[in-house]
C-alpha positions in Angstrom: 102.7 108.3 77.3 104.1 105.9 79.9 107.9 105.8 80.2 108.1 102.1 79.5 111.1 100.0 78.5 110.8 100.9 74.9 111.2 104.6 75.8 114.1 104.1 78.1 115.9 102.4 75.2 115.5 105.5 73.1 118.8 107.5 72.9 116.9 110.7 73.6 115.7 109.4 77.0 117.7 111.0 79.8 117.8 108.4 82.6 119.3 110.8 85.2 116.4 113.2 84.7 113.9 110.4 85.0 115.5 109.3 88.2 115.4 112.8 89.7 111.7 113.2 88.8 111.0 109.7 90.3 112.4 111.0 93.6 110.0 114.0 93.6 107.1 111.8 92.6 107.6 109.3 95.5 106.4 111.9 98.1 102.8 111.1 98.9 100.4 113.8 100.1 100.6 112.5 103.7 104.5 112.5 103.7 106.0 115.5 105.6 109.5 114.1 105.3 111.3 111.1 103.9 114.8 109.8 104.4 117.1 108.5 101.7 116.4 104.9 102.6 112.7 105.4 102.3 113.1 107.2 99.0 115.4 104.3 97.7 112.8 101.8 98.8 109.9 103.6 97.0 111.8 104.3 93.8 113.9 101.2 93.6 117.0 103.2 93.0 120.4 102.4 94.6 121.1 104.2 97.9 124.2 106.0 96.5 122.2 107.2 93.5 119.4 108.5 95.8 122.0 110.3 97.9 123.3 112.2 94.9 119.9 113.0 93.6 118.6 114.4 96.9 121.7 116.5 97.3 121.2 118.0 93.8 117.5 118.5 94.2 118.1 120.3 97.5 120.7 122.5 95.9 118.2 123.5 93.3 115.4 124.2 95.8 113.2 121.2 94.9 113.8 119.6 98.3 114.4 121.0 101.8 116.9 119.1 104.0 116.6 118.8 107.8 120.1 117.9 108.9 119.1 117.2 112.5 116.8 114.4 111.3 118.6 113.5 108.1 115.3 113.8 106.2 113.9 115.7 103.2 110.7 117.5 102.4 109.4 118.9 99.1 110.7 122.4 98.6 109.1 125.5 97.1 110.7 124.8 93.7 108.1 122.0 93.2 105.3 124.4 94.2 106.3 127.0 91.7 106.3 124.5 88.9 102.8 123.5 89.8 101.5 127.0 90.0 103.0 127.9 86.7 101.1 125.1 85.2 97.8 125.9 86.9 98.2 129.6 86.0 98.0 128.6 82.3 94.9 126.5 82.8 92.1 129.1 82.5 89.8 126.2 82.0 89.7 126.0 85.8 88.2 129.5 85.9 85.7 128.5 83.2 84.6 125.3 84.8 84.6 126.1 88.5 81.3 128.0 88.8 79.3 125.2 87.1 81.2 122.6 89.1 80.4 124.3 92.4 76.8 124.6 91.4 76.6 120.9 90.7 78.4 120.0 93.9 75.9 122.0 96.0 72.9 120.7 94.0 73.9 117.0 94.5 75.7 117.1 97.8 78.8 115.7 96.2 82.4 116.4 95.3 83.0 117.5 91.7 86.5 117.4 90.3 88.5 118.2 87.2 91.6 116.1 86.6 94.4 115.4 84.1 96.4 112.3 83.5 100.0 111.9 84.6 101.5 108.5 83.6 99.1 106.0 85.2 97.6 108.4 87.7 95.0 111.2 87.6 95.9 114.5 89.1 93.3 116.9 90.5 93.3 120.3 88.9 90.2 121.7 90.6 87.9 120.4 93.3 84.5 121.7 94.3 82.6 120.5 97.4 79.1 120.9 98.8 78.4 121.9 102.4 77.6 118.3 103.2 79.8 116.8 106.0 80.1 113.7 103.9 82.4 114.8 101.1 85.6 113.4 99.6 88.8 114.7 101.3 90.8 115.4 98.2 92.7 118.6 97.1 94.2 120.1 94.0 97.5 118.4 93.2 96.6 115.1 94.8 97.1 111.9 92.7 94.8 108.9 92.5 94.9 105.7 90.4 93.8 105.9 86.8 92.8 102.3 86.6 90.1 102.2 89.4 88.5 105.6 89.3 85.6 107.1 87.3 87.8 109.9 86.1 90.5 107.5 84.9 88.0 105.3 83.2 86.4 108.3 81.4 89.8 109.5 80.2 90.6 106.0 78.8 87.2 105.9 77.0 88.1 109.1 75.1 91.6 108.1 74.3 92.7 106.6 71.0 92.9 102.9 70.7 96.7 103.1 70.4 97.0 105.2 73.6 94.6 102.9 75.4 96.9 100.0 74.5 99.9 101.8 75.8 98.2 102.6 79.0 96.9 99.0 79.4 100.5 97.7 79.0 101.8 100.2 81.6 99.0 99.3 84.1 99.6 95.6 83.6 103.3 96.1 84.1 102.8 98.0 87.4 100.5 95.3 88.9 100.6 92.1 86.9 98.8 89.9 89.5 95.9 92.3 89.8 95.7 93.1 86.1 92.8 90.6 85.2 90.5 92.2 87.7 91.6 95.7 86.7 91.1 95.0 83.0 87.6 93.6 83.8 86.7 96.9 85.6 88.0 99.0 82.7 86.1 96.9 80.2 82.9 97.6 82.3 83.8 101.3 82.3 83.9 101.3 78.5 80.6 99.4 78.3 79.1 102.1 80.6 80.4 104.8 78.4 79.0 103.3 75.2 75.6 102.8 76.9 75.3 106.0 79.0 77.9 108.5 77.8 79.6 108.4 81.2 81.6 105.9 83.4 80.5 104.7 86.9 82.6 103.2 89.7 81.2 101.7 92.9 83.9 100.9 95.4 86.6 100.0 92.9 89.0 102.8 94.2 87.7 103.1 97.7 85.1 100.8 99.2 83.0 103.7 100.6 83.1 105.9 97.4 81.0 105.8 94.3 81.3 108.2 91.4 80.6 109.0 87.8 83.1 110.4 85.3 83.1 111.9 81.8 85.9 113.0 79.5 86.5 116.6 78.6 88.3 117.0 75.3 89.8 120.4 74.8 92.3 122.2 72.5 90.7 120.8 69.3 91.1 117.3 70.6 94.8 117.7 71.6 94.2 117.2 75.3 91.8 115.0 77.2 90.9 115.8 80.8 88.1 114.3 83.0 85.3 115.5 85.1 84.0 113.4 88.0 81.2 113.6 90.6 81.3 111.4 93.6 80.6 110.8 97.3 79.7 108.3 99.9 78.5 105.0 98.5 75.6 105.0 101.0 74.2 108.0 99.2 75.4 107.3 95.7 73.5 104.2 94.7 73.6 102.7 91.2 70.2 104.4 90.5 71.5 107.8 91.6 74.7 107.4 89.6 72.9 106.4 86.4 69.7 108.4 86.5 70.8 111.6 88.2 74.5 112.3 88.6 75.7 110.9 85.2 73.3 112.9 83.1 74.0 116.1 85.1 77.8 115.6 84.7 77.4 115.0 80.9 75.5 118.3 80.8 78.3 120.0 82.8 80.9 118.7 80.4 79.0 120.0 77.4 78.7 123.5 79.0 82.4 123.7 79.8 83.3 122.4 76.3 81.0 125.0 74.7 82.6 127.8 76.9 86.1 126.6 75.9 85.1 126.5 72.2 83.8 130.1 72.5 87.0 131.6 73.9 
């Protein structure tokens, strides 16, 4: 559930913790190091607050500090948290063989992801031997609003949860919201018609993909599977007539395996 204004007003909401986590989240995959001023600019937090937070996170092992440059990098504390989560997800071991087979069969990249706020986070990535595959790795975050995996997750969410996510997405980018909402409405129409979601350049101009939801733990958790690649190979016909049905079948196989555990 997005941490919107209504949650921040709840007396149970710990603002200091939220700010510390915002500092960790502001590091992008391409960032080796960030200085306090860059962190302040990305998080919108006061410089003095950022200085205290980075000091604390360094003391706890979640950041590493390079005094000669006055800059910070993510520490092994963050990595251990991620591995503890991934070690609990035996779904990855269940899904990976079938995901890899589909990737090789279609020359695509097949991914399993989960939602974090208004982003999707890769839990597993399988690639074909094709030189034209998507350069993404486990742990990377991509937008929920413009991706097939994000659209698929929204389609399987409750109406109340969708409304909350729509509100959060609109708040993040109000000027672009009409176009974003139009794309999400199209995703929901795709899902009703085909049982999967398609995207053609919405996230990246050169990438097309299909996505399906994966509902596990008796409906308590919604993940997403996606299959994508270069738009030059993934035409609308390929997406709708080939990749989409294959991904739906993959999701059904994984779901059946999970139910049989």
